[in-house]
Residue, then its C-alpha position, 0 to 999 in steps of 0.5 A: m499500499e501507498i501513504f498518502c503525507p499532507y507535505l510530502s509526496h508519495i512514500p512507498s509502503i513500509d511493512i508495519r502492522e498499522q500506518f499512519q500518515i505524515l502531518i508534520c516533518p521537523r526539518h526545522v526550516f523556516l522558509c521567508d522567501l528567499y531566506i530560510y532559517f533554522f532551528f535545533f533542539l536538545d537530545d531526547v535522551s534528556a527529556e524528562s530532566s531537560t526542564e531542570f534549571p534550563d535557562r541557568l544551564s543555558l546562560m552559562e553555557v553562553r558564557l562558557q562560548a563567548q569565552e571560547d569565541e574570544i580565545t579563538l579571536l585572540k589566537s587569531s590575531l596573534a596568527d595574523a600579526l606574527r605573519k605579518l612581521r614574517l612578512h616585514d622580515q622577508q622585505i628588510p633585506l630586500l629593501k636594503q640591497q635595493l637600496i645600496a645598488g641605487k635601484r629606485n623603482g625597485l624601492f617603489q616595488c618593495a615599498n607597494i607591498k607594506i613597508f610604505p603602504r601609504v605611498y602604495w595606496y597613493f600611486k595606486c590611485i594615480k594609476t587607476p583608470s577611473s582618477p582623474p588626468q595628472s596635471e602639473p600640481f598633480r604630477n608636482n605631488r607624485a614627485k614630493a612623495a617620491r622623495t618624502a618615500r626615499a627619505h623614509a626608507l633611510k629609516p625603515q624601523h621609525p615608520p611616519r607618524p600621521h598627523p592627527q589633522k591630516s587626512q590619512h591614506p588608507a593602508h593595508t595594515e592596522a598600526h594606526s587605527p582607532p581601538f573601536g568603532r568604524e574608520r573610513k579613509c579616504c584621499a582628496l586629489t585635486p585634479k583641474s577639474g576641481v576637487k574629488h574625494w576618493l574613499a578607499s576602504i571602511k573599517m569595522f571592527i567586530r568584537g575587537r577584530p578590526i575589518t578592512m572593506y575596500i570600496p569599489s572603483n565605481i562608488l565615487n562618493y560614499e557618503e552619498l549611498r543611499m543608507d536606507l532600509p530596503s522597502q521589501k520585507l521578509d513575510l514568513d511563508w512556510v514553518y516545516g517542524y514542531r518542538g517536541r523535544d522538550c516540550r508537553a501539551n503543545l498540539y491542539l486542535l481548534p474548530s477550524g480545522e487548524a492544528v496549532y503548536f509552536i516552533a521557536c518563537v512563532v506559533v503555527l496554526y496549520h489547516i489540515n485538509n486545506q495545506t495551509q498555514r497561518h503564523y502568531q508571531k508576537h514573541t521575541d523568543c522560544v514559546r514554551c508552553l501553549a493553553i486553549h480557551p474553553d471557547k476554543v478560539r483565544v489562545a495563551s502562549g508564554q516564551t522564555a526569556g531571551v536577548d535582543k539584537d543587542g545582547k540585552p536581556l528581554q523579560p518573558f511574558v504570555h500572550i493571549w490572542d485570537s486564533k481567528t484574527l491573529v491579534t494581540l488581547q492581552q500582554v500578562g506577566l511582563g516583569t514578573f516571571e523569570r526565566g520563562v513560562g513553563a507551564l499555563a491553563f485556563s479556567s473551565s467552569d467560568a467560561g475562561t476567566f482565570l489564567c494560571v501561571i506557573d514560571d521557570s524561577n528556582e521557587h517556580m512562581l504559581s500565580v492566578w491572573d484575570w486575564n482579561k483586567n491583566i490583574k494577578h489575583v494571587e502568587v505562591k511559590s510552588t517548589n523547587e523542584a522541576v514543574l511540568a503541568v498545571d491546570f484548572s479542576p473543570t468543575d471547580t475554579n479554586n482547585i488547581i493540580s501541578c506535577g512535576k519531579s516527584h510530586v503531585y500537588f492540590w491546590t485550594m484558592s481561597a480569600g485571595t491565597l494558595t494552599k496545597k496538598q501534596g499527594i501520598f503514594g503510600k504504598y505505592k512506589k514513588p516515581k521519580f516524575v508525574l509527566c501528565f495528569v487529565f480529569s476523568l468524566t467522573g471527576d476523578v484525577l488520573t496522572g501518568d508517570s515515570e514508572g509507565n503507570i497510569l494512576t487514579w487520585g481521590k480524597s479519602a480520610a487522614d490516616t491518623k496512625t501515620l500522619g497524627k491526630g487532627a491531620k485533614e484528608t488527604f489525596q491518595i491513589m485509589k488505583q494504579t494501572r500498569a500502562h507503558e513499558g517506560s514513561v507515560f508522556t502524555l494522556c488524553i481525555l476522548q469526548g466519550g470517556a476513553i482514555l488515550s495514553g502515549g509511551g516513551k520507552d515502548r513508543k505505543v498509543i493506547r486507547w483505554s476504556a473509561d475504567l480503564a481497561p485496554e482496547r486498542e493500541c499502535e506503535i510508533p517507529e523507533k526513528f520518531g521517539a517518544v509520544r510527547t503529545i497526542a491531540d483527538v481530531d474525531g474520536e478516531e482520528l489523532l494527532v501525535g506529536t512525538t519527541r523527535n519533533a514530528i507531527l503525525r496524523g492518522s488512525f489505529s488502522d493507520g501507522f506512523v512515518g516520518h523525518v527526525d533529529e536537527m538539521w545542519g545543511l541547506a540547499t536550493h536547486p540551480t534551476q529547479n524549486i526545490f532545496l535539499t536539507c541534511g542534519n545529525d538524523r543522517q538523512v539527506c531529504v530533497w523538498n518540493a518548495e511549491d507543495h511543501k512536499l518531500d521529494w525523497c529522503t535518503t540515509l548517510e553513514e553519519s550526519g551532514l552539515c553543508a550541501d550544494f547542488s553542482p550548476n547542472g543540477g545532476v548531483v549535489s554534494v554534502g560534507l559530513s561530520t568527520g571529514r567525509w563528503v558524498v556526492l548524490d545523483l539525484q536521479t537514482k539517490e545513490v553515492v557516486t563518490d565518496l573522498t574525505d578531507g582531514n578528519e574535522q567537520l566540513s562547513v560549506m561546499r560551493y561549486s564554481p560557476d561552471g562547475s569545473f571545481l569544487a570548493v570544500g570548507s573545513h574547520d581544519n582552517f583549510i579550503y580544498i579544491y577538487n577538479v570535476t570532470e564527468g558531469g559531477r561524477r568524478y573528482t580529483r585533487f587540484g590543491k588546497c587553500t591554507g592561510h585562514s586562522s581559524f574554521i572556514t564559515h563561507l566562501d564564494w566563487s568569482k564569476d570567471g571561476k578564478y578566485i574564491m573569497s572566504n570568510s573564517g570564524d575569527y572574522e577573516i576575509l581573504y581572497w584566493d588566486v585557484a588559477s595559479g595554484c590556491k595561492l593566497l592574493r596577500n594584496r585584498f585592494e586588487s579584489k575590491d572590483r571582482e564580480w562574485a558568481s554569489y554573495t553567501c560570505v558574511l564579511g565584505f562592503h557589499v554586506m556591510g551596514e551601518r553602524k548598528s547593522f549586524f552582518f555575522y549573525d552568531f546564532r546562539y544570540k540572533w538567527f530570529l532570537l531563537r537559539k539562546q537555550h542551545n549551545e551550538p557551534y557557528l554555522 
């Protein structure tokens, strides 16, 4: 049989007892016109414990990574300084010989390199075709500059100090650079036609690292360049992915036929039948929890604390919004919650007047709000342990239940105070985690725990022998039902009173009768992970969110298939509207961007981190995490080439415009160049670009396929002459007018903004402000 998937193309049948359709495949990608954003999640091994102090751990990881970045910059700066010293040492003996021999021409030829960079730039300006014709005063200035150069050449160990009031010419060296900010360098020339200013370069500083960017010759007046923001804006088109790894109760079905869930800082409303998406985008950082109002229209979503684009901390809050219009109705708790919002619930017995919130502070503060008026009625410390779920009693707003690590609390709200009673496990084994709970139609409380049991709780008279005289009634276990092997991650009540449970280790979805007698079950394939949450569609059809970030749609007469884990590599086809993704799940997937479907998928032996299509579109090269890289045939989906460069992960693959070369950027600081023949099916090593002080992040080919521009992790811009044997171009000034086939590098004049603009994104802080809590290397 074949399985139809609303996002994917037809997938060959799989021999399992029951088949389901895929609703969402967790390729954590945001398509915004031409931009695609990636999102990454924690390992599911720590799914149960990931809620313990996540933000504190996150901040420590971010601080550690920042220190490592500074160390990397210091190392690269030292390597750059040593490289410059070696260059000077090589030129000084030659300069002395030329001085002794009286070779004036040789003097200026040597000065062109770095000994007299100001004079060198001066003469380069004169010789450029765009320079004005030389008048007599101009030639006199040239002769004067030559005499000055000869005079200073006699004392090379004492370079001239620029006068602070004189205009300075751009230099290849940063000896007189300001300690911070941006430096603009210009030279005033005075031809007969008048005075004009030529701007040679602009220097910017990133984390203390000076970056010099040379201005193309066709830009005569930099100050007149338009620096306004473009009128076009990005619109979020489609979201591939779902956050199931470390969040709970985050998948619901609305009466409109839309499934509502979140990933990163966006809440997605996906219409199942129409296969369309809408997006709520008012959050400033990762959404962590959802709650649906009893009217099934209004939605509450809580976010974690984060940082803005300048690195300043952002406060967590809760948004209540209309799912029909996507209009924000209320913002609750700004300045009240710490670290983030961990759990939410609307009251149901009073038409949703109140909202209960538990934050992620050390005490996990529990607060109850009249959200329409934005008034906090009561707040109390909950527990120092992790809290995973909270909800109001369906029959009494004054009764609230919360659960988490080794506890179940029954709260009573009265006269502006909250009092709690702890559930007593008694003779039953106390679980490490109580992961979820629901209210049955009879009013009982059913909890699922890490021991694989469903416990039925009820009120009973206090055991005076155990608790002493005067003890009040307690909540105790009335019944224990063995449900799953491993944890019970989710419980769901169906309209008729039946109960659905989702397992962790056994990955089963089991349907129970109202009295907890098992009726039917099915199993999720291992590659999808455990069942994170279940949403009822119509009593028979289900939506299942998994711990490996997939949303599956089907019934007990069908089964599940899909795609998992975080993604790193992305490439777009040169002629067709398709794109390729690869990641830590070792799968390579080719997607149809028009139909939002998966064309095909194959599994590699290692994680894929980068990819690029050949210009003819027939093959695609994929860089792996161990230095290996493979070339896949798009028609047969088979590996046609398998090679290895170094033993560190590869970060970028890039074909030359004509497809005759392939450049492979690695974390070992090298760029490997290959000759490509036979339509992209045969590769032979051509050379290696050596000179970067840190790992390669981006690279681009020139239009003629002879040169490469590259960026590294320490914010370095280098240029390479590939046709001449992968030589490093020492004089970057000569590359200012070169035309590039693509411009994916994030450093350079063409992608430079104003002083407050960011042209190199640190994915831990910025990329859509989505990954504060994850410690990942740069892409």
